[in-house]
Each structure stands twice: as C-alpha cells, then as structure tokens.
PDB file of N, CA, C and O in Angstrom:
ATOM      1  N   UNK A   1      21.503 -25.971  -1.733  1.00  0.00           N
ATOM      2  CA  UNK A   1      22.200 -26.427  -2.920  1.00  0.00           C
ATOM      3  C   UNK A   1      21.346 -27.473  -3.625  1.00  0.00           C
ATOM      4  O   UNK A   1      20.834 -28.387  -2.978  1.00  0.00           O
ATOM      5  N   UNK A   2      21.186 -27.355  -4.929  1.00  0.00           N
ATOM      6  CA  UNK A   2      20.379 -28.325  -5.662  1.00  0.00           C
ATOM      7  C   UNK A   2      21.272 -29.264  -6.459  1.00  0.00           C
ATOM      8  O   UNK A   2      22.408 -28.937  -6.801  1.00  0.00           O
ATOM      9  N   UNK A   3      20.736 -30.414  -6.739  1.00  0.00           N
ATOM     10  CA  UNK A   3      21.480 -31.399  -7.520  1.00  0.00           C
ATOM     11  C   UNK A   3      21.373 -31.041  -8.994  1.00  0.00           C
ATOM     12  O   UNK A   3      20.385 -30.448  -9.428  1.00  0.00           O
ATOM     13  N   UNK A   4      22.371 -31.396  -9.743  1.00  0.00           N
ATOM     14  CA  UNK A   4      22.380 -31.145 -11.181  1.00  0.00           C
ATOM     15  C   UNK A   4      21.177 -31.812 -11.829  1.00  0.00           C
ATOM     16  O   UNK A   4      20.964 -33.013 -11.666  1.00  0.00           O
ATOM     17  N   UNK A   5      20.390 -31.031 -12.564  1.00  0.00           N
ATOM     18  CA  UNK A   5      19.228 -31.559 -13.253  1.00  0.00           C
ATOM     19  C   UNK A   5      17.962 -31.579 -12.424  1.00  0.00           C
ATOM     20  O   UNK A   5      16.890 -31.881 -12.949  1.00  0.00           O
ATOM     21  N   UNK A   6      18.057 -31.262 -11.126  1.00  0.00           N
ATOM     22  CA  UNK A   6      16.863 -31.253 -10.275  1.00  0.00           C
ATOM     23  C   UNK A   6      16.036 -30.012 -10.571  1.00  0.00           C
ATOM     24  O   UNK A   6      16.596 -28.977 -10.931  1.00  0.00           O
ATOM     25  N   UNK A   7      14.723 -30.091 -10.428  1.00  0.00           N
ATOM     26  CA  UNK A   7      13.896 -28.909 -10.684  1.00  0.00           C
ATOM     27  C   UNK A   7      14.193 -27.816  -9.653  1.00  0.00           C
ATOM     28  O   UNK A   7      14.579 -28.093  -8.517  1.00  0.00           O
ATOM     29  N   UNK A   8      14.006 -26.606 -10.074  1.00  0.00           N
ATOM     30  CA  UNK A   8      14.197 -25.476  -9.174  1.00  0.00           C
ATOM     31  C   UNK A   8      13.042 -25.408  -8.186  1.00  0.00           C
ATOM     32  O   UNK A   8      11.936 -25.871  -8.466  1.00  0.00           O
ATOM     33  N   UNK A   9      13.315 -24.829  -7.041  1.00  0.00           N
ATOM     34  CA  UNK A   9      12.260 -24.636  -6.043  1.00  0.00           C
ATOM     35  C   UNK A   9      11.219 -23.674  -6.604  1.00  0.00           C
ATOM     36  O   UNK A   9      11.565 -22.759  -7.351  1.00  0.00           O
ATOM     37  N   UNK A  10       9.942 -23.870  -6.253  1.00  0.00           N
ATOM     38  CA  UNK A  10       8.905 -22.962  -6.763  1.00  0.00           C
ATOM     39  C   UNK A  10       9.154 -21.527  -6.290  1.00  0.00           C
ATOM     40  O   UNK A  10       9.625 -21.300  -5.175  1.00  0.00           O
ATOM     41  N   UNK A  11       8.829 -20.570  -7.153  1.00  0.00           N
ATOM     42  CA  UNK A  11       8.970 -19.160  -6.821  1.00  0.00           C
ATOM     43  C   UNK A  11       7.584 -18.544  -6.730  1.00  0.00           C
ATOM     44  O   UNK A  11       6.724 -18.799  -7.574  1.00  0.00           O
ATOM     45  N   UNK A  12       7.375 -17.740  -5.711  1.00  0.00           N
ATOM     46  CA  UNK A  12       6.085 -17.117  -5.514  1.00  0.00           C
ATOM     47  C   UNK A  12       6.257 -15.815  -4.752  1.00  0.00           C
ATOM     48  O   UNK A  12       7.131 -15.698  -3.893  1.00  0.00           O
ATOM     49  N   UNK A  13       5.411 -14.828  -5.075  1.00  0.00           N
ATOM     50  CA  UNK A  13       5.432 -13.586  -4.326  1.00  0.00           C
ATOM     51  C   UNK A  13       4.903 -13.801  -2.907  1.00  0.00           C
ATOM     52  O   UNK A  13       5.057 -12.933  -2.048  1.00  0.00           O
ATOM     53  N   UNK A  14       4.281 -14.950  -2.663  1.00  0.00           N
ATOM     54  CA  UNK A  14       3.765 -15.265  -1.335  1.00  0.00           C
ATOM     55  C   UNK A  14       4.820 -15.904  -0.445  1.00  0.00           C
ATOM     56  O   UNK A  14       4.565 -16.159   0.732  1.00  0.00           O
ATOM     57  N   UNK A  15       5.992 -16.165  -0.991  1.00  0.00           N
ATOM     58  CA  UNK A  15       7.072 -16.779  -0.246  1.00  0.00           C
ATOM     59  C   UNK A  15       7.641 -15.755   0.722  1.00  0.00           C
ATOM     60  O   UNK A  15       8.452 -14.916   0.331  1.00  0.00           O
ATOM     61  N   UNK A  16       7.230 -15.816   1.960  1.00  0.00           N
ATOM     62  CA  UNK A  16       7.637 -14.839   2.966  1.00  0.00           C
ATOM     63  C   UNK A  16       9.078 -15.097   3.411  1.00  0.00           C
ATOM     64  O   UNK A  16       9.533 -16.240   3.459  1.00  0.00           O
ATOM     65  N   UNK A  17       9.767 -14.040   3.727  1.00  0.00           N
ATOM     66  CA  UNK A  17      11.091 -14.166   4.293  1.00  0.00           C
ATOM     67  C   UNK A  17      12.223 -14.131   3.291  1.00  0.00           C
ATOM     68  O   UNK A  17      13.383 -14.024   3.690  1.00  0.00           O
ATOM     69  N   UNK A  18      11.930 -14.218   2.006  1.00  0.00           N
ATOM     70  CA  UNK A  18      13.009 -14.220   1.032  1.00  0.00           C
ATOM     71  C   UNK A  18      13.178 -12.863   0.369  1.00  0.00           C
ATOM     72  O   UNK A  18      14.139 -12.656  -0.372  1.00  0.00           O
ATOM     73  N   UNK A  19      12.267 -11.941   0.620  1.00  0.00           N
ATOM     74  CA  UNK A  19      12.342 -10.617   0.013  1.00  0.00           C
ATOM     75  C   UNK A  19      12.370  -9.583   1.118  1.00  0.00           C
ATOM     76  O   UNK A  19      11.649  -9.689   2.109  1.00  0.00           O
ATOM     77  N   UNK A  20      13.205  -8.596   0.933  1.00  0.00           N
ATOM     78  CA  UNK A  20      13.279  -7.539   1.935  1.00  0.00           C
ATOM     79  C   UNK A  20      12.026  -6.666   1.838  1.00  0.00           C
ATOM     80  O   UNK A  20      11.379  -6.621   0.792  1.00  0.00           O
ATOM     81  N   UNK A  21      11.683  -5.972   2.933  1.00  0.00           N
ATOM     82  CA  UNK A  21      10.506  -5.094   2.894  1.00  0.00           C
ATOM     83  C   UNK A  21      10.639  -4.020   1.822  1.00  0.00           C
ATOM     84  O   UNK A  21      11.745  -3.608   1.472  1.00  0.00           O
ATOM     85  N   UNK A  22       9.515  -3.580   1.315  1.00  0.00           N
ATOM     86  CA  UNK A  22       9.502  -2.540   0.288  1.00  0.00           C
ATOM     87  C   UNK A  22       9.969  -1.224   0.904  1.00  0.00           C
ATOM     88  O   UNK A  22       9.504  -0.833   1.974  1.00  0.00           O
ATOM     89  N   UNK A  23      10.884  -0.551   0.229  1.00  0.00           N
ATOM     90  CA  UNK A  23      11.420   0.719   0.733  1.00  0.00           C
ATOM     91  C   UNK A  23      10.456   1.856   0.409  1.00  0.00           C
ATOM     92  O   UNK A  23       9.572   1.715  -0.435  1.00  0.00           O
ATOM     93  N   UNK A  24      10.639   2.983   1.090  1.00  0.00           N
ATOM     94  CA  UNK A  24       9.820   4.162   0.818  1.00  0.00           C
ATOM     95  C   UNK A  24       9.969   4.611  -0.627  1.00  0.00           C
ATOM     96  O   UNK A  24       9.001   5.053  -1.246  1.00  0.00           O
ATOM     97  N   UNK A  25      11.167   4.501  -1.163  1.00  0.00           N
ATOM     98  CA  UNK A  25      11.414   4.891  -2.554  1.00  0.00           C
ATOM     99  C   UNK A  25      10.609   4.008  -3.506  1.00  0.00           C
ATOM    100  O   UNK A  25      10.023   4.504  -4.468  1.00  0.00           O
ATOM    101  N   UNK A  26      10.579   2.697  -3.238  1.00  0.00           N
ATOM    102  CA  UNK A  26       9.819   1.773  -4.084  1.00  0.00           C
ATOM    103  C   UNK A  26       8.314   2.037  -3.979  1.00  0.00           C
ATOM    104  O   UNK A  26       7.602   1.989  -4.983  1.00  0.00           O
ATOM    105  N   UNK A  27       7.833   2.315  -2.768  1.00  0.00           N
ATOM    106  CA  UNK A  27       6.410   2.606  -2.582  1.00  0.00           C
ATOM    107  C   UNK A  27       6.034   3.874  -3.347  1.00  0.00           C
ATOM    108  O   UNK A  27       4.997   3.911  -4.009  1.00  0.00           O
ATOM    109  N   UNK A  28       6.867   4.908  -3.260  1.00  0.00           N
ATOM    110  CA  UNK A  28       6.586   6.151  -3.995  1.00  0.00           C
ATOM    111  C   UNK A  28       6.612   5.927  -5.499  1.00  0.00           C
ATOM    112  O   UNK A  28       5.828   6.538  -6.225  1.00  0.00           O
ATOM    113  N   UNK A  29       7.495   5.067  -5.978  1.00  0.00           N
ATOM    114  CA  UNK A  29       7.521   4.740  -7.410  1.00  0.00           C
ATOM    115  C   UNK A  29       6.238   4.031  -7.827  1.00  0.00           C
ATOM    116  O   UNK A  29       5.720   4.285  -8.915  1.00  0.00           O
ATOM    117  N   UNK A  30       5.715   3.144  -6.975  1.00  0.00           N
ATOM    118  CA  UNK A  30       4.453   2.463  -7.287  1.00  0.00           C
ATOM    119  C   UNK A  30       3.293   3.456  -7.287  1.00  0.00           C
ATOM    120  O   UNK A  30       2.391   3.357  -8.118  1.00  0.00           O
ATOM    121  N   UNK A  31       3.313   4.411  -6.357  1.00  0.00           N
ATOM    122  CA  UNK A  31       2.262   5.440  -6.333  1.00  0.00           C
ATOM    123  C   UNK A  31       2.295   6.276  -7.606  1.00  0.00           C
ATOM    124  O   UNK A  31       1.251   6.571  -8.188  1.00  0.00           O
ATOM    125  N   UNK A  32       3.494   6.657  -8.037  1.00  0.00           N
ATOM    126  CA  UNK A  32       3.627   7.451  -9.262  1.00  0.00           C
ATOM    127  C   UNK A  32       3.129   6.661 -10.466  1.00  0.00           C
ATOM    128  O   UNK A  32       2.437   7.206 -11.326  1.00  0.00           O
ATOM    129  N   UNK A  33       3.477   5.384 -10.530  1.00  0.00           N
ATOM    130  CA  UNK A  33       3.034   4.548 -11.655  1.00  0.00           C
ATOM    131  C   UNK A  33       1.512   4.416 -11.655  1.00  0.00           C
ATOM    132  O   UNK A  33       0.887   4.470 -12.714  1.00  0.00           O
ATOM    133  N   UNK A  34       0.910   4.245 -10.474  1.00  0.00           N
ATOM    134  CA  UNK A  34      -0.553   4.144 -10.395  1.00  0.00           C
ATOM    135  C   UNK A  34      -1.201   5.425 -10.900  1.00  0.00           C
ATOM    136  O   UNK A  34      -2.219   5.375 -11.591  1.00  0.00           O
ATOM    137  N   UNK A  35      -0.625   6.560 -10.563  1.00  0.00           N
ATOM    138  CA  UNK A  35      -1.163   7.848 -11.015  1.00  0.00           C
ATOM    139  C   UNK A  35      -1.054   7.981 -12.530  1.00  0.00           C
ATOM    140  O   UNK A  35      -2.028   8.316 -13.204  1.00  0.00           O
ATOM    141  N   UNK A  36       0.133   7.718 -13.056  1.00  0.00           N
ATOM    142  CA  UNK A  36       0.366   7.920 -14.489  1.00  0.00           C
ATOM    143  C   UNK A  36      -0.365   6.901 -15.358  1.00  0.00           C
ATOM    144  O   UNK A  36      -0.865   7.246 -16.429  1.00  0.00           O
ATOM    145  N   UNK A  37      -0.430   5.666 -14.914  1.00  0.00           N
ATOM    146  CA  UNK A  37      -1.041   4.614 -15.737  1.00  0.00           C
ATOM    147  C   UNK A  37      -2.551   4.514 -15.571  1.00  0.00           C
ATOM    148  O   UNK A  37      -3.271   4.228 -16.528  1.00  0.00           O
ATOM    149  N   UNK A  38      -3.034   4.753 -14.335  1.00  0.00           N
ATOM    150  CA  UNK A  38      -4.441   4.464 -14.055  1.00  0.00           C
ATOM    151  C   UNK A  38      -5.232   5.650 -13.518  1.00  0.00           C
ATOM    152  O   UNK A  38      -6.442   5.545 -13.321  1.00  0.00           O
ATOM    153  N   UNK A  39      -4.567   6.772 -13.280  1.00  0.00           N
ATOM    154  CA  UNK A  39      -5.257   7.928 -12.721  1.00  0.00           C
ATOM    155  C   UNK A  39      -5.650   7.734 -11.266  1.00  0.00           C
ATOM    156  O   UNK A  39      -6.588   8.371 -10.785  1.00  0.00           O
ATOM    157  N   UNK A  40      -4.938   6.858 -10.559  1.00  0.00           N
ATOM    158  CA  UNK A  40      -5.219   6.575  -9.150  1.00  0.00           C
ATOM    159  C   UNK A  40      -4.177   7.283  -8.296  1.00  0.00           C
ATOM    160  O   UNK A  40      -2.976   7.073  -8.466  1.00  0.00           O
ATOM    161  N   UNK A  41      -4.642   8.121  -7.380  1.00  0.00           N
ATOM    162  CA  UNK A  41      -3.743   8.826  -6.471  1.00  0.00           C
ATOM    163  C   UNK A  41      -3.733   8.107  -5.132  1.00  0.00           C
ATOM    164  O   UNK A  41      -4.758   8.036  -4.454  1.00  0.00           O
ATOM    165  N   UNK A  42      -2.586   7.576  -4.750  1.00  0.00           N
ATOM    166  CA  UNK A  42      -2.437   6.885  -3.466  1.00  0.00           C
ATOM    167  C   UNK A  42      -1.628   7.793  -2.547  1.00  0.00           C
ATOM    168  O   UNK A  42      -0.398   7.810  -2.580  1.00  0.00           O
ATOM    169  N   UNK A  43      -2.351   8.541  -1.731  1.00  0.00           N
ATOM    170  CA  UNK A  43      -1.713   9.520  -0.848  1.00  0.00           C
ATOM    171  C   UNK A  43      -2.033   9.130   0.589  1.00  0.00           C
ATOM    172  O   UNK A  43      -3.207   9.009   0.941  1.00  0.00           O
ATOM    173  N   UNK A  44      -1.015   8.930   1.429  1.00  0.00           N
ATOM    174  CA  UNK A  44      -1.306   8.649   2.837  1.00  0.00           C
ATOM    175  C   UNK A  44      -2.084   9.809   3.451  1.00  0.00           C
ATOM    176  O   UNK A  44      -1.693  10.967   3.305  1.00  0.00           O
ATOM    177  N   UNK A  45      -3.169   9.507   4.129  1.00  0.00           N
ATOM    178  CA  UNK A  45      -4.042  10.543   4.687  1.00  0.00           C
ATOM    179  C   UNK A  45      -3.261  11.449   5.637  1.00  0.00           C
ATOM    180  O   UNK A  45      -3.486  12.659   5.661  1.00  0.00           O
ATOM    181  N   UNK A  46      -2.358  10.884   6.406  1.00  0.00           N
ATOM    182  CA  UNK A  46      -1.580  11.694   7.347  1.00  0.00           C
ATOM    183  C   UNK A  46      -0.638  12.674   6.648  1.00  0.00           C
ATOM    184  O   UNK A  46      -0.148  13.612   7.278  1.00  0.00           O
ATOM    185  N   UNK A  47      -0.380  12.469   5.360  1.00  0.00           N
ATOM    186  CA  UNK A  47       0.459  13.405   4.594  1.00  0.00           C
ATOM    187  C   UNK A  47      -0.318  14.614   4.090  1.00  0.00           C
ATOM    188  O   UNK A  47       0.287  15.581   3.627  1.00  0.00           O
ATOM    189  N   UNK A  48      -1.644  14.579   4.169  1.00  0.00           N
ATOM    190  CA  UNK A  48      -2.482  15.695   3.729  1.00  0.00           C
ATOM    191  C   UNK A  48      -2.544  16.699   4.881  1.00  0.00           C
ATOM    192  O   UNK A  48      -3.113  16.404   5.933  1.00  0.00           O
ATOM    193  N   UNK A  49      -1.968  17.866   4.688  1.00  0.00           N
ATOM    194  CA  UNK A  49      -1.834  18.841   5.769  1.00  0.00           C
ATOM    195  C   UNK A  49      -3.103  19.648   6.029  1.00  0.00           C
ATOM    196  O   UNK A  49      -3.345  20.063   7.162  1.00  0.00           O
ATOM    197  N   UNK A  50      -3.906  19.874   5.011  1.00  0.00           N
ATOM    198  CA  UNK A  50      -5.138  20.650   5.191  1.00  0.00           C
ATOM    199  C   UNK A  50      -6.177  19.792   5.907  1.00  0.00           C
ATOM    200  O   UNK A  50      -6.579  18.754   5.380  1.00  0.00           O
ATOM    201  N   UNK A  51      -6.627  20.207   7.114  1.00  0.00           N
ATOM    202  CA  UNK A  51      -7.556  19.378   7.890  1.00  0.00           C
ATOM    203  C   UNK A  51      -8.884  19.115   7.174  1.00  0.00           C
ATOM    204  O   UNK A  51      -9.421  18.011   7.262  1.00  0.00           O
ATOM    205  N   UNK A  52      -9.412  20.106   6.475  1.00  0.00           N
ATOM    206  CA  UNK A  52     -10.678  19.933   5.773  1.00  0.00           C
ATOM    207  C   UNK A  52     -10.536  18.896   4.664  1.00  0.00           C
ATOM    208  O   UNK A  52     -11.377  18.007   4.531  1.00  0.00           O
ATOM    209  N   UNK A  53      -9.473  19.009   3.868  1.00  0.00           N
ATOM    210  CA  UNK A  53      -9.236  18.073   2.770  1.00  0.00           C
ATOM    211  C   UNK A  53      -8.960  16.670   3.303  1.00  0.00           C
ATOM    212  O   UNK A  53      -9.464  15.690   2.754  1.00  0.00           O
ATOM    213  N   UNK A  54      -8.157  16.566   4.377  1.00  0.00           N
ATOM    214  CA  UNK A  54      -7.868  15.266   4.978  1.00  0.00           C
ATOM    215  C   UNK A  54      -9.163  14.581   5.435  1.00  0.00           C
ATOM    216  O   UNK A  54      -9.343  13.382   5.224  1.00  0.00           O
ATOM    217  N   UNK A  55     -10.059  15.350   6.062  1.00  0.00           N
ATOM    218  CA  UNK A  55     -11.325  14.768   6.531  1.00  0.00           C
ATOM    219  C   UNK A  55     -12.214  14.374   5.353  1.00  0.00           C
ATOM    220  O   UNK A  55     -12.883  13.342   5.406  1.00  0.00           O
ATOM    221  N   UNK A  56     -12.230  15.178   4.298  1.00  0.00           N
ATOM    222  CA  UNK A  56     -13.024  14.843   3.113  1.00  0.00           C
ATOM    223  C   UNK A  56     -12.532  13.542   2.475  1.00  0.00           C
ATOM    224  O   UNK A  56     -13.341  12.711   2.062  1.00  0.00           O
ATOM    225  N   UNK A  57     -11.225  13.363   2.393  1.00  0.00           N
ATOM    226  CA  UNK A  57     -10.660  12.131   1.828  1.00  0.00           C
ATOM    227  C   UNK A  57     -11.010  10.945   2.716  1.00  0.00           C
ATOM    228  O   UNK A  57     -11.393   9.885   2.220  1.00  0.00           O
ATOM    229  N   UNK A  58     -10.880  11.122   4.031  1.00  0.00           N
ATOM    230  CA  UNK A  58     -11.213  10.060   4.973  1.00  0.00           C
ATOM    231  C   UNK A  58     -12.682   9.681   4.867  1.00  0.00           C
ATOM    232  O   UNK A  58     -13.022   8.498   4.859  1.00  0.00           O
ATOM    233  N   UNK A  59     -13.548  10.676   4.787  1.00  0.00           N
ATOM    234  CA  UNK A  59     -14.982  10.405   4.663  1.00  0.00           C
ATOM    235  C   UNK A  59     -15.300   9.608   3.402  1.00  0.00           C
ATOM    236  O   UNK A  59     -16.096   8.669   3.446  1.00  0.00           O
ATOM    237  N   UNK A  60     -14.693   9.970   2.293  1.00  0.00           N
ATOM    238  CA  UNK A  60     -14.943   9.259   1.032  1.00  0.00           C
ATOM    239  C   UNK A  60     -14.426   7.828   1.100  1.00  0.00           C
ATOM    240  O   UNK A  60     -15.096   6.904   0.638  1.00  0.00           O
ATOM    241  N   UNK A  61     -13.247   7.638   1.668  1.00  0.00           N
ATOM    242  CA  UNK A  61     -12.703   6.277   1.796  1.00  0.00           C
ATOM    243  C   UNK A  61     -13.581   5.434   2.712  1.00  0.00           C
ATOM    244  O   UNK A  61     -13.832   4.264   2.423  1.00  0.00           O
ATOM    245  N   UNK A  62     -14.048   6.015   3.811  1.00  0.00           N
ATOM    246  CA  UNK A  62     -14.949   5.283   4.712  1.00  0.00           C
ATOM    247  C   UNK A  62     -16.255   4.926   4.020  1.00  0.00           C
ATOM    248  O   UNK A  62     -16.789   3.836   4.221  1.00  0.00           O
ATOM    249  N   UNK A  63     -16.767   5.834   3.212  1.00  0.00           N
ATOM    250  CA  UNK A  63     -18.014   5.561   2.486  1.00  0.00           C
ATOM    251  C   UNK A  63     -17.838   4.406   1.508  1.00  0.00           C
ATOM    252  O   UNK A  63     -18.708   3.543   1.387  1.00  0.00           O
ATOM    253  N   UNK A  64     -16.697   4.398   0.808  1.00  0.00           N
ATOM    254  CA  UNK A  64     -16.468   3.369  -0.215  1.00  0.00           C
ATOM    255  C   UNK A  64     -16.091   2.016   0.367  1.00  0.00           C
ATOM    256  O   UNK A  64     -16.603   0.984  -0.067  1.00  0.00           O
ATOM    257  N   UNK A  65     -15.181   2.019   1.367  1.00  0.00           N
ATOM    258  CA  UNK A  65     -14.589   0.752   1.800  1.00  0.00           C
ATOM    259  C   UNK A  65     -14.780   0.457   3.283  1.00  0.00           C
ATOM    260  O   UNK A  65     -14.318  -0.579   3.760  1.00  0.00           O
ATOM    261  N   UNK A  66     -15.449   1.341   4.024  1.00  0.00           N
ATOM    262  CA  UNK A  66     -15.633   1.122   5.453  1.00  0.00           C
ATOM    263  C   UNK A  66     -14.465   1.674   6.255  1.00  0.00           C
ATOM    264  O   UNK A  66     -13.407   1.996   5.712  1.00  0.00           O
ATOM    265  N   UNK A  67     -14.683   1.774   7.553  1.00  0.00           N
ATOM    266  CA  UNK A  67     -13.646   2.313   8.433  1.00  0.00           C
ATOM    267  C   UNK A  67     -12.462   1.366   8.525  1.00  0.00           C
ATOM    268  O   UNK A  67     -12.609   0.149   8.411  1.00  0.00           O
ATOM    269  N   UNK A  68     -11.285   1.944   8.733  1.00  0.00           N
ATOM    270  CA  UNK A  68     -10.071   1.162   8.897  1.00  0.00           C
ATOM    271  C   UNK A  68     -10.047   0.540  10.289  1.00  0.00           C
ATOM    272  O   UNK A  68     -10.610   1.092  11.234  1.00  0.00           O
ATOM    273  N   UNK A  69      -9.397  -0.604  10.407  1.00  0.00           N
ATOM    274  CA  UNK A  69      -9.180  -1.220  11.718  1.00  0.00           C
ATOM    275  C   UNK A  69      -8.209  -0.351  12.491  1.00  0.00           C
ATOM    276  O   UNK A  69      -7.165   0.041  11.969  1.00  0.00           O
ATOM    277  N   UNK A  70      -8.550  -0.050  13.734  1.00  0.00           N
ATOM    278  CA  UNK A  70      -7.669   0.766  14.557  1.00  0.00           C
ATOM    279  C   UNK A  70      -7.738   2.240  14.258  1.00  0.00           C
ATOM    280  O   UNK A  70      -6.887   3.000  14.721  1.00  0.00           O
ATOM    281  N   UNK A  71      -8.734   2.674  13.489  1.00  0.00           N
ATOM    282  CA  UNK A  71      -8.857   4.078  13.132  1.00  0.00           C
ATOM    283  C   UNK A  71      -9.135   4.909  14.373  1.00  0.00           C
ATOM    284  O   UNK A  71      -9.927   4.513  15.228  1.00  0.00           O
ATOM    285  N   UNK A  72      -8.493   6.046  14.469  1.00  0.00           N
ATOM    286  CA  UNK A  72      -8.701   6.964  15.586  1.00  0.00           C
ATOM    287  C   UNK A  72     -10.016   7.704  15.355  1.00  0.00           C
ATOM    288  O   UNK A  72     -10.170   8.403  14.353  1.00  0.00           O
ATOM    289  N   UNK A  73     -10.962   7.550  16.280  1.00  0.00           N
ATOM    290  CA  UNK A  73     -12.278   8.169  16.129  1.00  0.00           C
ATOM    291  C   UNK A  73     -12.376   9.502  16.869  1.00  0.00           C
ATOM    292  O   UNK A  73     -13.451  10.101  16.900  1.00  0.00           O
ATOM    293  N   UNK A  74     -11.283   9.980  17.466  1.00  0.00           N
ATOM    294  CA  UNK A  74     -11.257  11.259  18.160  1.00  0.00           C
ATOM    295  C   UNK A  74     -12.407  11.388  19.166  1.00  0.00           C
ATOM    296  O   UNK A  74     -13.090  12.411  19.218  1.00  0.00           O
ATOM    297  N   UNK A  75     -12.603  10.338  19.956  1.00  0.00           N
ATOM    298  CA  UNK A  75     -13.598  10.384  21.020  1.00  0.00           C
ATOM    299  C   UNK A  75     -15.015  10.107  20.595  1.00  0.00           C
ATOM    300  O   UNK A  75     -15.920  10.175  21.428  1.00  0.00           O
ATOM    301  N   UNK A  76     -15.252   9.797  19.335  1.00  0.00           N
ATOM    302  CA  UNK A  76     -16.622   9.515  18.887  1.00  0.00           C
ATOM    303  C   UNK A  76     -16.886   8.042  18.852  1.00  0.00           C
ATOM    304  O   UNK A  76     -17.987   7.620  18.498  1.00  0.00           O
TER     305      UNK A  76
END
C-alpha cells in the first residue's frame, strides 16, 4: 500500500516474480509477429519433422551462433 502522493514503485520488465510465465499461445503470437513484421521464422527445431531439414537448420544455427549449451551430440 502506498501513501497518498508518494511516487509509484519503479516498473521494469526485469522485475522477476511479478509476471506470470509466457504461455504457449503468447509465444506463438510473438513468432507470428516476427514472421509478418521482420521475415524471421522462429521454429523450434524439435517441431521440424523432416530429419534432413531439421539437421540443415541445426547446422546453420550452429554456424551462425555456435552450439547450444546441453545440445545432444548423438555420441559425437
């Protein structure tokens, strides 16, 4: 509770604990907006069913940004 006339507490997107986690619906809406506004396709690699295409996407992402932490190397 704040006193009358007192300044409001600072608001920040970095304020942890005050916002619920992003839902799958919200994440999909952000992916759609990225595609429509910027031509960026954000597709989870595990959602790509074709093994050849999934590996090609993984290879390109690794080339651009490096391997992910905890990435499964399939014995390599």
